[in-house]
MDTraj code that builds the backbone (N, CA, C; nanometers):
import mdtraj as md
import numpy as np

residues = "MET GLY GLU LYS GLU LYS LYS LYS GLN ASN LYS LYS GLN LYS HIS GLN HIS PRO ASN ASP GLN THR THR LYS PRO ALA SER ASP PHE SER PHE LYS PRO SER SER GLU VAL LYS GLY LEU ARG PHE GLY GLY GLN PHE ILE VAL LYS SER PHE THR ILE ARG ARG ALA ARG PRO LEU GLU LEU LEU LYS LEU LEU SER TYR PRO PRO THR ASN ARG SER ASN SER SER SER SER SER LYS ILE PRO PHE PRO SER THR ILE ALA PHE LEU PRO THR ASN PHE THR ILE LEU ALA HIS GLN ALA TRP HIS THR LEU THR LEU GLY LEU GLY THR LYS LYS SER LYS VAL ILE VAL PHE ILE PHE GLU SER GLU SER LEU LYS LEU ALA VAL GLU ARG ILE TRP PRO GLN GLU ILE PRO LEU GLY GLU VAL ASN LYS LYS LEU ILE ARG GLY LEU ALA GLY SER GLU MET ALA ARG PHE LYS PHE ARG LYS GLY CYS ILE THR PHE TYR VAL TYR ALA VAL ARG ARG ILE GLY ASN LEU GLY PHE SER CYS ALA ASP ASP LEU ARG THR ILE LEU GLN SER VAL VAL SER LEU THR ASP PHE LEU ASP HIS THR ALA MET LEU ALA MET PRO HIS GLN ARG SER ILE ASN TYR GLN ALA PRO VAL ALA MET ALA HIS".split()
xyz = np.array([
    [8.0930, 17.1412, 11.9455],
    [8.2108, 17.2152, 11.8992],
    [8.2207, 17.2140, 11.7475],
    [8.1844, 17.0988, 11.6887],
    [8.1934, 17.0861, 11.5438],
    [8.1039, 17.1842, 11.4719],
    [7.9807, 17.2025, 11.5214],
    [7.8871, 17.2958, 11.4592],
    [7.9349, 17.4398, 11.4736],
    [7.9917, 17.4743, 11.5901],
    [8.0430, 17.6097, 11.6104],
    [8.1562, 17.6408, 11.5149],
    [8.2455, 17.5425, 11.4959],
    [8.3586, 17.5625, 11.4053],
    [8.3107, 17.5811, 11.2622],
    [8.2093, 17.5045, 11.2221],
    [8.1540, 17.5177, 11.0876],
    [8.0930, 17.6557, 11.0663],
    [8.0206, 17.7055, 11.1696],
    [7.9599, 17.8380, 11.1592],
    [8.0657, 17.9456, 11.1442],
    [8.1765, 17.9319, 11.2223],
    [8.2852, 18.0288, 11.2135],
    [8.3467, 18.0281, 11.0749],
    [8.3687, 17.9076, 11.0192],
    [8.4274, 17.8973, 10.8858],
    [8.3365, 17.9575, 10.7802],
    [8.2068, 17.9303, 10.7911],
    [8.1114, 17.9860, 10.6942],
    [8.1074, 18.1372, 10.7034],
    [8.1161, 18.1913, 10.8277],
    [8.1150, 18.3359, 10.8468],
    [8.2373, 18.3995, 10.7844],
    [8.3544, 18.3361, 10.8010],
    [8.4774, 18.3879, 10.7428],
    [8.4692, 18.3882, 10.5915],
    [8.4165, 18.2798, 10.5340],
    [8.4059, 18.2709, 10.3888],
    [8.3106, 18.3755, 10.3339],
    [8.2031, 18.4032, 10.4084],
    [8.1027, 18.4981, 10.3620],
    [8.1606, 18.6385, 10.3528],
    [8.2470, 18.6747, 10.4499],
    [8.2998, 18.8105, 10.4560],
    [8.4334, 18.8256, 10.3862],
    [8.4830, 18.7160, 10.3274],
    [8.6130, 18.7241, 10.2627],
    [8.6021, 18.7938, 10.1278],
    [8.6902, 18.8901, 10.1039],
    [8.6938, 18.9601, 9.9757],
    [8.7347, 18.8619, 9.8671],
    [8.6745, 18.8684, 9.7458],
    [8.7066, 18.7708, 9.6414],
    [8.8532, 18.7681, 9.6029],
    [8.9267, 18.8778, 9.6263],
    [9.0683, 18.8795, 9.5912],
    [9.1589, 18.8654, 9.7131],
    [9.1043, 18.8351, 9.8301],
    [9.1845, 18.8194, 9.9509],
    [9.2474, 18.6805, 9.9565],
    [9.3719, 18.6762, 10.0051],
    [9.4398, 18.5513, 10.0312],
    [9.4366, 18.4590, 9.9101],
    [9.4639, 18.5135, 9.7949],
    [9.4635, 18.4360, 9.6720],
    [9.5835, 18.3436, 9.6699],
    [9.5591, 18.2144, 9.6592],
    [9.6703, 18.1206, 9.6498],
    [9.7204, 18.1112, 9.5069],
    [9.6328, 18.1400, 9.4112],
    [9.6718, 18.1458, 9.2706],
    [9.6212, 18.2774, 9.2119],
    [9.6999, 18.3436, 9.1260],
    [9.6546, 18.4693, 9.0661],
    [9.5224, 18.4514, 8.9925],
    [9.4283, 18.5388, 9.0205],
    [9.2961, 18.5277, 8.9590],
    [9.2993, 18.5732, 8.8142],
    [9.2196, 18.5092, 8.7308],
    [9.2102, 18.5490, 8.5903],
    [9.0982, 18.6496, 8.5706],
    [9.0031, 18.6528, 8.6649],
    [8.8912, 18.7457, 8.6572],
    [8.9036, 18.8439, 8.7734],
    [8.9603, 18.9608, 8.7474],
    [8.9862, 19.0572, 8.8525],
    [8.8559, 19.1258, 8.8924],
    [8.8340, 19.1390, 9.0223],
    [8.7117, 19.1998, 9.0733],
    [8.7372, 19.3463, 9.1064],
    [8.6883, 19.4372, 9.0216],
    [8.7088, 19.5805, 9.0412],
    [8.5902, 19.6418, 9.1150],
    [8.6209, 19.7351, 9.2069],
    [8.5197, 19.8097, 9.2806],
    [8.5606, 19.9560, 9.2847],
    [8.4650, 20.0489, 9.3005],
    [8.5024, 20.1903, 9.3193],
    [8.5974, 20.2042, 9.4373],
    [8.6894, 20.2994, 9.4285],
    [8.7898, 20.3159, 9.5335],
    [8.7267, 20.3425, 9.6697],
    [8.6064, 20.3984, 9.6706],
    [8.5383, 20.4264, 9.7972],
    [8.4857, 20.2996, 9.8640],
    [8.4794, 20.1901, 9.7890],
    [8.4234, 20.0654, 9.8418],
    [8.5268, 19.9552, 9.8612],
    [8.6404, 19.9669, 9.7940],
    [8.7399, 19.8596, 9.8026],
    [8.8026, 19.8574, 9.9413],
    [8.8365, 19.7399, 9.9894],
    [8.8959, 19.7264, 10.1217],
    [9.0358, 19.7863, 10.1245],
    [9.0690, 19.8481, 10.2378],
    [9.2012, 19.9054, 10.2550],
    [9.2898, 19.8138, 10.3375],
    [9.3863, 19.8740, 10.4078],
    [9.4763, 19.7969, 10.4929],
    [9.4039, 19.7575, 10.6210],
    [9.4392, 19.6420, 10.6728],
    [9.3818, 19.5956, 10.7985],
    [9.4872, 19.6062, 10.9084],
    [9.4455, 19.6533, 11.0264],
    [9.5401, 19.6722, 11.1358],
    [9.5083, 19.5878, 11.2582],
    [9.3934, 19.5237, 11.2629],
    [9.3572, 19.4462, 11.3796],
    [9.3447, 19.5354, 11.5022],
    [9.3874, 19.4845, 11.6170],
    [9.3760, 19.5632, 11.7398],
    [9.5012, 19.6394, 11.7754],
    [9.6040, 19.6322, 11.6919],
    [9.7325, 19.6948, 11.7237],
    [9.7393, 19.8340, 11.6610],
    [9.6777, 19.9295, 11.7286],
    [9.6624, 20.0639, 11.6736],
    [9.7946, 20.1385, 11.6613],
    [9.8936, 20.1001, 11.7416],
    [10.0219, 20.1695, 11.7334],
    [10.0854, 20.1526, 11.5963],
    [10.0504, 20.0447, 11.5276],
    [10.1073, 20.0170, 11.3963],
    [10.0703, 20.1261, 11.2962],
    [9.9579, 20.1928, 11.3185],
    [9.9141, 20.2972, 11.2255],
    [10.0113, 20.4143, 11.2179],
    [10.0906, 20.4333, 11.3215],
    [10.1868, 20.5432, 11.3206],
    [10.3168, 20.5058, 11.2502],
    [10.3361, 20.3789, 11.2204],
    [10.4563, 20.3358, 11.1502],
    [10.4520, 20.3850, 11.0059],
    [10.5656, 20.4153, 10.9492],
    [10.5688, 20.4775, 10.8169],
    [10.6165, 20.3825, 10.7079],
    [10.5742, 20.4129, 10.5872],
    [10.6218, 20.3436, 10.4676],
    [10.6723, 20.4486, 10.3696],
    [10.7611, 20.4107, 10.2818],
    [10.8195, 20.5043, 10.1861],
    [10.8025, 20.4499, 10.0453],
    [10.8028, 20.5405, 9.9487],
    [10.7902, 20.4989, 9.8096],
    [10.9168, 20.4252, 9.7659],
    [10.8999, 20.3098, 9.7065],
    [11.0135, 20.2275, 9.6668],
    [11.0619, 20.2651, 9.5276],
    [11.1907, 20.2504, 9.5059],
    [11.2450, 20.2647, 9.3721],
    [11.2147, 20.1360, 9.2954],
    [11.2004, 20.1436, 9.1618],
    [11.1617, 20.0259, 9.0833],
    [11.2475, 19.9023, 9.1089],
    [11.3786, 19.9195, 9.1159],
    [11.4660, 19.8042, 9.1353],
    [11.4491, 19.7423, 9.2738],
    [11.4066, 19.8221, 9.3707],
    [11.3838, 19.7680, 9.5045],
    [11.2654, 19.6718, 9.5034],
    [11.1606, 19.7067, 9.4309],
    [11.0453, 19.6177, 9.4212],
    [11.0852, 19.4868, 9.3532],
    [11.1636, 19.4959, 9.2463],
    [11.2075, 19.3753, 9.1758],
    [11.2890, 19.2854, 9.2676],
    [11.3746, 19.3468, 9.3479],
    [11.4580, 19.2697, 9.4402],
    [11.3723, 19.1984, 9.5429],
    [11.2726, 19.2690, 9.5967],
    [11.1860, 19.2083, 9.6968],
    [11.1049, 19.0933, 9.6369],
    [11.0636, 19.1082, 9.5108],
    [10.9847, 19.0043, 9.4440],
    [11.0701, 18.8921, 9.3873],
    [11.2035, 18.9052, 9.4011],
    [11.2968, 18.8092, 9.3405],
    [11.2728, 18.7988, 9.1906],
    [11.2451, 18.9145, 9.1299],
    [11.2171, 18.9210, 8.9864],
    [11.3371, 18.9818, 8.9148],
    [11.3937, 18.9119, 8.8139],
    [11.5115, 18.9655, 8.7446],
    [11.4783, 19.0928, 8.6674],
    [11.5589, 19.1993, 8.6818],
    [11.5301, 19.3266, 8.6142],
    [11.5432, 19.3205, 8.4634],
    [11.6171, 19.2227, 8.4108],
    [11.6329, 19.2094, 8.2650],
    [11.5714, 19.0772, 8.2223],
    [11.4403, 19.0717, 8.2329],
    [11.3692, 18.9483, 8.1997],
    [11.2930, 18.9649, 8.0686],
    [11.3561, 19.0290, 7.9729],
    [11.2937, 19.0532, 7.8438],
    [11.3730, 18.9835, 7.7345],
    [11.3051, 18.9459, 7.6297],
    [11.3671, 18.8647, 7.5260],
    [11.4516, 18.9446, 7.4285],
    [11.4066, 19.0636, 7.3891],
    [11.4821, 19.1379, 7.2900],
    [11.5598, 19.2522, 7.3545],
    [11.6668, 19.2949, 7.2885],
    [11.7578, 19.3930, 7.3456],
    [11.6946, 19.5306, 7.3605],
    [11.5986, 19.5651, 7.2747],
    [11.5380, 19.6982, 7.2806],
    [11.4586, 19.7188, 7.4080],
    [11.4000, 19.6105, 7.4606],
    [11.3183, 19.6230, 7.5816],
    [11.3922, 19.5782, 7.7066],
    [11.5113, 19.5166, 7.6890],
    [11.5824, 19.4628, 7.8039],
    [11.6309, 19.5721, 7.8974],
    [11.6544, 19.6928, 7.8432],
    [11.7032, 19.8021, 7.9264],
    [11.5903, 19.8729, 8.0002],
    [11.4666, 19.8422, 7.9659],
    [11.3517, 19.9055, 8.0299],
    [11.3142, 19.8303, 8.1568],
    [11.2940, 19.9054, 8.2644],
    [11.2583, 19.8429, 8.3907],
    [11.1152, 19.7898, 8.3820],
    [11.0912, 19.6673, 8.4246],
    [10.9549, 19.6109, 8.4209],
    [10.8572, 19.6894, 8.5083],
    [10.7300, 19.6711, 8.4799],
    [10.6204, 19.7295, 8.5565],
    [10.6273, 19.8817, 8.5626],
    [10.6324, 19.9502, 8.4490],
    [10.6469, 20.0970, 8.4482],
    [10.5267, 20.1718, 8.5040],
    [10.4116, 20.1067, 8.5164],
    [10.2939, 20.1765, 8.5689],
    [10.2678, 20.1411, 8.7154],
    [10.3714, 20.0983, 8.7855],
    [10.3570, 20.0505, 8.9228],
    [10.4223, 20.1452, 9.0230],
    [10.3540, 20.1681, 9.1354],
    [10.4102, 20.2405, 9.2490],
    [10.4026, 20.1477, 9.3703],
    [10.5151, 20.1315, 9.4395],
    [10.5185, 20.0444, 9.5571],
    [10.5660, 20.1226, 9.6789],
    [10.5169, 20.0830, 9.7947],
    [10.5588, 20.1417, 9.9216],
    [10.6130, 20.0321, 10.0119],
    [10.7304, 20.0577, 10.0695],
    [10.7972, 19.9629, 10.1582],
    [10.8093, 20.0222, 10.2985],
    [10.8241, 19.9377, 10.4005],
    [10.8464, 19.9898, 10.5355],
    [10.9775, 20.0673, 10.5433],
    [10.9771, 20.1777, 10.6175],
    [11.1010, 20.2513, 10.6419],
    [11.1803, 20.1790, 10.7506],
    [11.3043, 20.2227, 10.7682],
    [11.3844, 20.1661, 10.8771],
    [11.3166, 20.1865, 11.0114],
    [11.2560, 20.3049, 11.0301],
    [11.1841, 20.3316, 11.1545],
    [11.0788, 20.2238, 11.1787],
    [11.0039, 20.1900, 11.0752],
    [10.8975, 20.0909, 11.0892],
    [10.9539, 19.9533, 11.1205],
    [11.0597, 19.9159, 11.0509],
    [11.1200, 19.7843, 11.0730],
    [11.1680, 19.7701, 11.2177],
    [11.2403, 19.8712, 11.2649],
    [11.2928, 19.8667, 11.4012],
    [11.1817, 19.8820, 11.5046],
    [11.0792, 19.9628, 11.4725],
    [10.9671, 19.9818, 11.5648],
    [10.8886, 19.8522, 11.5829],
    [10.8717, 19.7776, 11.4758],
    [10.8046, 19.6480, 11.4854],
    [10.8799, 19.5564, 11.5809],
    [11.0111, 19.5518, 11.5654],
    [11.0918, 19.4656, 11.6510],
    [11.0861, 19.5115, 11.7968],
    [11.0937, 19.6447, 11.8186],
    [11.0880, 19.6983, 11.9542],
    [10.9512, 19.6729, 12.0188],
    [10.8455, 19.6939, 11.9408],
    [10.7093, 19.6723, 11.9906],
    [10.6886, 19.5271, 12.0302],
    [10.7410, 19.4361, 11.9496],
    [10.7295, 19.2937, 11.9793],
    [10.8020, 19.2602, 12.1099],
    [10.9162, 19.3239, 12.1332],
    [10.9932, 19.2999, 12.2558],
    [10.9238, 19.3597, 12.3779],
    [10.8762, 19.4837, 12.3645],
    [10.8120, 19.5527, 12.4769],
    [10.6843, 19.4829, 12.5230],
    [10.6159, 19.4196, 12.4283],
    [10.4892, 19.3532, 12.4615],
    [10.5100, 19.2063, 12.4966],
    [10.6358, 19.1691, 12.5184],
    [10.6698, 19.0308, 12.5555],
    [10.6188, 18.9300, 12.4537],
    [10.6320, 18.9670, 12.3262],
    [10.5957, 18.8743, 12.2186],
    [10.4532, 18.8846, 12.1702],
    [10.3730, 18.9714, 12.2310],
    [10.2327, 18.9854, 12.1904],
    [10.2155, 19.0842, 12.0754],
    [10.3077, 19.1787, 12.0621],
    [10.2967, 19.2781, 11.9547],
    [10.3333, 19.2195, 11.8201],
    [10.2695, 19.2689, 11.7168],
    [10.2934, 19.2148, 11.5835],
    [10.4341, 19.2456, 11.5339],
    [10.4883, 19.1525, 11.4574],
    [10.6161, 19.1755, 11.3897],
    [10.5939, 19.1911, 11.2391],
    [10.4672, 19.1895, 11.1988],
    [10.4368, 19.1909, 11.0559],
    [10.4429, 19.3319, 10.9982],
    [10.5113, 19.3450, 10.8851],
    [10.5165, 19.4709, 10.8109],
    [10.4265, 19.4599, 10.6888],
    [10.3965, 19.5763, 10.6286],
    [10.3091, 19.5790, 10.5119],
    [10.3829, 19.6373, 10.3918],
    [10.3676, 19.5715, 10.2791],
    [10.4168, 19.6216, 10.1506],
    [10.2950, 19.6473, 10.0643],
    [10.2880, 19.7657, 10.0037],
    [10.1701, 19.8029, 9.9245],
    [10.2137, 19.8311, 9.7815],
    [10.1469, 19.7669, 9.6869],
    [10.1807, 19.7813, 9.5451],
    [10.0568, 19.8271, 9.4691],
    [10.0691, 19.9382, 9.3967],
    [9.9611, 19.9896, 9.3119],
    [10.0030, 19.9718, 9.1661],
    [9.9218, 19.9005, 9.0885],
    [9.9476, 19.8810, 8.9462],
    [9.8396, 19.9561, 8.8695],
    [9.8783, 20.0632, 8.8012],
    [9.7826, 20.1467, 8.7287],
    [9.7652, 20.0960, 8.5861],
    [9.6505, 20.1283, 8.5269],
    [9.6205, 20.0783, 8.3941],
    [9.7060, 20.1428, 8.2856],
    [9.7736, 20.2537, 8.3176],
    [9.8592, 20.3204, 8.2194],
    [9.9692, 20.3980, 8.2915],
    [10.0779, 20.4238, 8.2201],
    [10.1865, 20.5028, 8.2775],
    [10.1420, 20.6476, 8.3025],
    [10.0549, 20.6990, 8.2162],
    [10.0092, 20.8374, 8.2330],
    [9.9293, 20.8537, 8.3617],
    [9.8445, 20.7551, 8.3934],
    [9.7683, 20.7602, 8.5180],
    [9.8623, 20.7487, 8.6379],
    [9.9605, 20.6627, 8.6267],
    [10.0584, 20.6481, 8.7343],
    [10.1345, 20.7779, 8.7582],
    [10.1777, 20.8447, 8.6500],
    [10.2531, 20.9692, 8.6634],
    [10.1681, 21.0795, 8.7256],
    [10.0400, 21.0843, 8.6887],
    [9.9505, 21.1859, 8.7453],
    [9.9349, 21.1669, 8.8957],
    [9.9235, 21.0421, 8.9392],
    [9.9088, 21.0127, 9.0811],
    [10.0400, 21.0356, 9.1549],
    [10.1494, 21.0008, 9.0896],
    [10.2810, 21.0114, 9.1518],
    [10.3138, 21.1544, 9.1924],
    [10.2612, 21.2515, 9.1161],
    [10.2892, 21.3928, 9.1450],
    [10.2272, 21.4391, 9.2763],
    [10.1167, 21.3781, 9.3149],
    [10.0459, 21.4253, 9.4341],
    [10.0652, 21.3339, 9.5554],
    [10.1139, 21.2134, 9.5342],
    [10.1347, 21.1221, 9.6459],
    [10.2648, 21.1552, 9.7182],
    [10.2683, 21.1433, 9.8501],
    [10.3898, 21.1738, 9.9266],
    [10.4959, 21.0658, 9.9085],
    [10.6203, 21.1026, 9.9386],
    [10.7291, 21.0052, 9.9344],
    [10.7229, 20.9109, 10.0546],
    [10.6703, 20.9617, 10.1655],
    [10.6621, 20.8825, 10.2883],
    [10.5302, 20.9136, 10.3562],
    [10.4671, 20.8106, 10.4142],
    [10.3347, 20.8297, 10.4722],
    [10.3139, 20.7294, 10.5858],
    [10.2462, 20.7709, 10.6957],
    [10.2124, 20.6761, 10.8020],
    [10.1126, 20.5726, 10.7495],
    [10.1226, 20.4511, 10.7987],
    [10.0313, 20.3455, 10.7543],
    [9.8851, 20.3824, 10.7794],
    [9.8606, 20.4558, 10.8889],
    [9.7236, 20.4916, 10.9231],
    [9.6575, 20.5870, 10.8255],
    [9.7373, 20.6517, 10.7389],
    [9.6816, 20.7461, 10.6428],
    [9.6671, 20.6879, 10.5019],
    [9.7125, 20.5655, 10.4839],
    [9.7107, 20.5048, 10.3504],
    [9.5685, 20.4879, 10.2985],
    [9.4791, 20.4358, 10.3832],
    [9.3419, 20.4124, 10.3381],
    [9.2740, 20.5411, 10.2921],
    [9.2913, 20.6475, 10.3719],
    [9.2216, 20.7738, 10.3428],
    [9.2881, 20.8510, 10.2291],
    [9.4213, 20.8638, 10.2332],
    [9.4895, 20.9530, 10.1396],
    [9.5301, 20.8854, 10.0088],
    [9.5567, 20.7572, 10.0106],
    [9.5979, 20.6900, 9.8878],
    [9.4821, 20.6135, 9.8231],
    [9.4219, 20.5246, 9.8981],
    [9.3176, 20.4390, 9.8394],
    [9.1876, 20.5161, 9.8192],
    [9.1343, 20.5777, 9.9256],
    [9.0107, 20.6553, 9.9120],
    [9.0343, 20.7852, 9.8348],
    [9.1605, 20.8287, 9.8300],
    [9.1913, 20.9548, 9.7628],
    [9.1893, 20.9479, 9.6117],
    [9.1799, 20.8273, 9.5572],
    [9.1778, 20.8114, 9.4112],
    [9.0344, 20.8203, 9.3602],
    [8.9783, 20.9387, 9.3680],
    [8.8411, 20.9597, 9.3208],
    [8.8333, 20.9368, 9.1707],
    [8.7232, 20.8773, 9.1273],
    [8.7061, 20.8497, 8.9847],
    [8.7756, 20.7235, 8.9389],
    [8.8273, 20.6481, 9.0354],
    [8.8971, 20.5238, 9.0014],
    [8.8302, 20.4058, 9.0692],
    [8.8583, 20.2894, 9.0171],
    [8.8152, 20.1665, 9.0818],
    [8.9326, 20.0696, 9.0880],
    [8.9251, 19.9758, 9.1820],
    [9.0395, 19.8901, 9.2103],
    [8.9995, 19.7446, 9.2276],
    [9.0986, 19.6596, 9.2061],
    [9.0901, 19.5196, 9.2456],
    [9.1977, 19.4989, 9.3513],
    [9.1625, 19.4347, 9.4608],
    [9.2530, 19.4211, 9.5755],
    [9.2941, 19.2766, 9.5965],
    [9.4218, 19.2570, 9.6251],
    [9.4761, 19.1245, 9.6521],
    [9.5619, 19.1329, 9.7782],
    [9.5526, 19.0317, 9.8620],
    [9.6277, 19.0329, 9.9873],
    [9.6963, 18.8981, 10.0067],
    [9.8248, 18.9042, 10.0387],
    [9.9029, 18.7827, 10.0581],
    [9.9846, 18.7951, 10.1860],
    [9.9802, 18.6948, 10.2715],
    [10.0657, 18.6908, 10.3895],
    [10.1860, 18.6038, 10.3592],
    [10.3038, 18.6633, 10.3765],
    [10.4285, 18.5923, 10.3517],
    [10.5180, 18.6050, 10.4740],
    [10.4878, 18.5266, 10.5754],
    [10.5646, 18.5346, 10.6984],
    [10.5449, 18.6685, 10.7659],
    [10.6544, 18.7423, 10.7887],
    [10.6448, 18.8696, 10.8603],
    [10.6071, 18.9856, 10.7692],
    [10.5832, 18.9592, 10.6409],
    [10.5445, 19.0655, 10.5473],
    [10.4088, 19.0324, 10.4851],
    [10.3188, 19.1278, 10.4888],
    [10.1893, 19.1134, 10.4220],
    [10.1889, 19.2041, 10.2996],
    [10.1623, 19.1462, 10.1830],
    [10.1578, 19.2218, 10.0584],
    [10.0134, 19.2591, 10.0272],
    [9.9909, 19.3886, 10.0021],
    [9.8628, 19.4375, 9.9517],
    [9.8874, 19.4853, 9.8083],
    [9.8167, 19.4272, 9.7141],
    [9.8338, 19.4636, 9.5733],
    [9.7017, 19.5202, 9.5216],
    [9.7071, 19.6404, 9.4626],
    [9.5876, 19.7063, 9.4093],
    [9.6065, 19.7332, 9.2603],
    [9.5126, 19.6854, 9.1793],
    [9.5077, 19.7229, 9.0379],
    [9.4132, 19.8417, 9.0265],
    [9.4555, 19.9470, 8.9568],
    [9.3797, 20.0723, 8.9529],
    [9.3455, 20.1094, 8.8086],
    [9.2185, 20.1380, 8.7836],
    [9.1750, 20.1852, 8.6519],
    [9.0683, 20.2921, 8.6690],
    [9.0440, 20.3691, 8.5647],
    [8.9393, 20.4709, 8.5686],
    [8.8022, 20.4045, 8.5657],
    [8.7072, 20.4639, 8.6389],
    [8.5710, 20.4108, 8.6392],
    [8.5132, 20.4191, 8.4983],
    [8.4514, 20.3117, 8.4535],
    [8.3916, 20.3075, 8.3205],
    [8.4772, 20.2337, 8.2194],
    [8.6058, 20.2182, 8.2476],
    [8.6932, 20.1442, 8.1566],
    [8.6696, 19.9948, 8.1721],
    [8.6759, 19.9253, 8.0596],
    [8.6583, 19.7804, 8.0609],
    [8.7944, 19.7128, 8.0518],
    [8.8056, 19.5975, 8.1175],
    [8.9318, 19.5268, 8.1143],
    [9.0394, 19.5997, 8.1930],
    [9.1618, 19.5541, 8.1762],
    [9.2750, 19.6158, 8.2448],
    [9.3962, 19.6037, 8.1534],
    [9.4427, 19.7172, 8.1026],
    [9.5460, 19.7160, 7.9983],
    [9.6805, 19.6635, 8.0478],
    [9.7043, 19.6688, 8.1787],
    [9.8300, 19.6164, 8.2347],
    [9.8068, 19.4835, 8.3059],
    [9.7141, 19.4044, 8.2522],
    [9.6801, 19.2766, 8.3154],
    [9.7993, 19.1817, 8.3199],
    [9.8846, 19.1857, 8.2180],
    [10.0017, 19.0969, 8.2169],
    [10.0968, 19.1313, 8.3314],
    [10.1189, 19.2627, 8.3529],
    [10.2046, 19.3040, 8.4647],
    [10.1436, 19.2632, 8.5975],
    [10.0124, 19.2794, 8.6082],
    [9.9438, 19.2431, 8.7317],
    [9.9591, 19.0938, 8.7597],
    [9.9361, 19.0116, 8.6591],
    [9.9492, 18.8667, 8.6778],
    [10.0920, 18.8286, 8.7145],
    [10.1895, 18.8933, 8.6508],
    [10.3295, 18.8622, 8.6794],
    [10.3640, 18.8955, 8.8237],
    [10.3183, 19.0121, 8.8713],
    [10.3459, 19.0511, 9.0094],
    [10.2762, 18.9565, 9.1064],
    [10.1515, 18.9222, 9.0781],
    [10.0802, 18.8294, 9.1662],
    [10.1499, 18.6936, 9.1697],
    [10.1920, 18.6454, 9.0546],
    [10.2618, 18.5172, 9.0491],
    [10.3938, 18.5229, 9.1260],
    [10.4626, 18.6368, 9.1166],
    [10.5889, 18.6525, 9.1883],
    [10.5665, 18.6491, 9.3388],
    [10.4613, 18.7173, 9.3842],
    [10.4328, 18.7192, 9.5278],
    [10.3922, 18.5797, 9.5756],
    [10.3082, 18.5136, 9.4983],
    [10.2637, 18.3796, 9.5359],
    [10.3812, 18.2834, 9.5482],
    [10.4791, 18.2963, 9.4593],
    [10.5913, 18.2027, 9.4577],
    [10.6961, 18.2322, 9.5643],
    [10.6881, 18.3485, 9.6293],
    [10.7843, 18.3809, 9.7341],
    [10.7676, 18.2878, 9.8535],
    [10.8803, 18.2468, 9.9124],
    [10.8724, 18.1750, 10.0381],
    [10.8556, 18.2763, 10.1506],
    [10.8102, 18.2281, 10.2648],
    [10.7811, 18.3196, 10.3751],
    [10.9071, 18.3896, 10.4261],
    [10.8929, 18.5181, 10.4565],
    [11.0021, 18.5951, 10.5154],
    [11.0043, 18.5695, 10.6661],
    [11.1188, 18.5217, 10.7158],
    [11.1306, 18.4944, 10.8587],
    [11.1549, 18.6221, 10.9383],
    [11.2216, 18.7201, 10.8759],
    [11.2480, 18.8462, 10.9434],
    [11.2537, 18.9574, 10.8394],
    [11.2969, 19.0768, 10.8817],
    [11.2953, 19.1928, 10.7934],
    [11.4294, 19.2179, 10.7255],
    [11.5136, 19.1154, 10.7196],
    [11.6464, 19.1345, 10.6626],
    [11.6393, 19.1826, 10.5189],
    [11.5427, 19.1320, 10.4433],
    [11.5297, 19.1725, 10.3029],
    [11.5042, 19.3219, 10.2928],
    [11.4257, 19.3756, 10.3857],
    [11.3975, 19.5185, 10.3863],
    [11.5220, 19.5982, 10.4246],
    [11.5908, 19.5507, 10.5276],
    [11.7092, 19.6212, 10.5738],
    [11.8185, 19.6222, 10.4678],
    [11.8156, 19.5241, 10.3793],
    [11.9184, 19.5129, 10.2764],
    [11.8883, 19.5980, 10.1534],
    [11.7710, 19.6624, 10.1504],
    [11.7385, 19.7453, 10.0356],
    [11.8393, 19.8594, 10.0226],
    [11.8917, 19.8830, 9.9019],
    [12.0022, 19.9778, 9.8851],
    [11.9692, 20.1218, 9.9208],
    [11.8420, 20.1594, 9.9171],
    [11.8087, 20.2993, 9.9421],
    [11.7424, 20.3208, 10.0774],
    [11.7490, 20.2193, 10.1635],
    [11.7067, 20.2426, 10.3011],
    [11.8073, 20.3371, 10.3664],
    [11.7636, 20.4100, 10.4662],
    [11.8581, 20.4926, 10.5405],
    [11.9624, 20.4013, 10.6044],
    [12.0855, 20.4487, 10.6078],
    [12.1981, 20.3642, 10.6466],
    [12.1746, 20.2978, 10.7819],
    [12.2071, 20.1697, 10.7867],
    [12.1974, 20.0929, 10.9102],
    [12.2968, 19.9788, 10.8996],
    [12.3690, 19.9524, 11.0051],
    [12.4676, 19.8456, 11.0028],
    [12.3986, 19.7136, 11.0322],
    [12.3774, 19.6366, 10.9282],
    [12.3093, 19.5083, 10.9423],
    [12.3679, 19.4147, 10.8391],
    [12.4432, 19.3122, 10.8841],
    [12.5212, 19.2301, 10.7930],
    [12.4608, 19.0932, 10.7648],
    [12.3503, 19.0605, 10.8324],
    [12.2954, 18.9259, 10.8152],
    [12.2434, 18.9052, 10.6747],
    [12.2536, 18.7836, 10.6198],
    [12.2003, 18.7556, 10.4861],
    [12.0491, 18.7521, 10.4875],
    [11.9871, 18.7539, 10.3682],
    [11.8420, 18.7467, 10.3588],
    [11.7961, 18.6126, 10.4138],
    [11.7067, 18.6151, 10.5128],
    [11.6610, 18.4925, 10.5768],
    [11.5205, 18.4615, 10.5313],
    [11.5038, 18.3486, 10.4665],
    [11.3731, 18.3078, 10.4183],
    [11.3521, 18.1604, 10.4497],
    [11.2278, 18.1217, 10.4657],
    [11.1967, 17.9823, 10.4960],
    [11.2110, 17.8967, 10.3713],
    [11.2573, 17.7765, 10.3892],
    [11.2716, 17.6841, 10.2760],
    [11.1932, 17.5568, 10.3057],
])
top = md.Topology()
chain = top.add_chain()
for i, resn in enumerate(residues, 1):
    res = top.add_residue(resn, chain, resSeq=i)
    for name in ("N", "CA", "C"):
        top.add_atom(name, md.element.get_by_symbol(name[0]), res)
traj = md.Trajectory(xyz[None], top)
């Protein structure tokens, strides 16, 4: 049994992406062409691909990351929202409730995990160009093809974090041929924020987002301590 377990562990390590399951934010980001970088993983639960995510407003991302919106030292920059070159997608109410229903219908076998996807572009101009063509809402099953693979001429570094019922996928995006990453500080800050989050026990944080479609849900944000 011991040898079999060792082989399994070695196999997992061999196939693990260098930016997957990072316990500490990496200082050396591993960029790959968008056609080669790993996308979202769904396992065997194909119904999850039909669940939708929506584009988040900047303050919603800050709230989810427990990041203060006015975390700047001087007054001229304090009014500017952090991470201006970032686009994030959060689960819609449909997805949150569908996860819960699926888990109930399958007698606890269906996943309750939702996905949050964050794209950090190397410049605001690149982010704005992409923002014009990306949809406001998209099924999870189309993210790999239309968002990640759809960024032709770009390369990415991918990071994945499991935080209880929410899995964060973070992608740094730059043009092919560019060296370094001009928004590396923002990327490190977001990675550090995700790493420092305690596990989400349920989707209350999502339901509490101010721009979710109206739903009567009064419970406080529940997180593990």
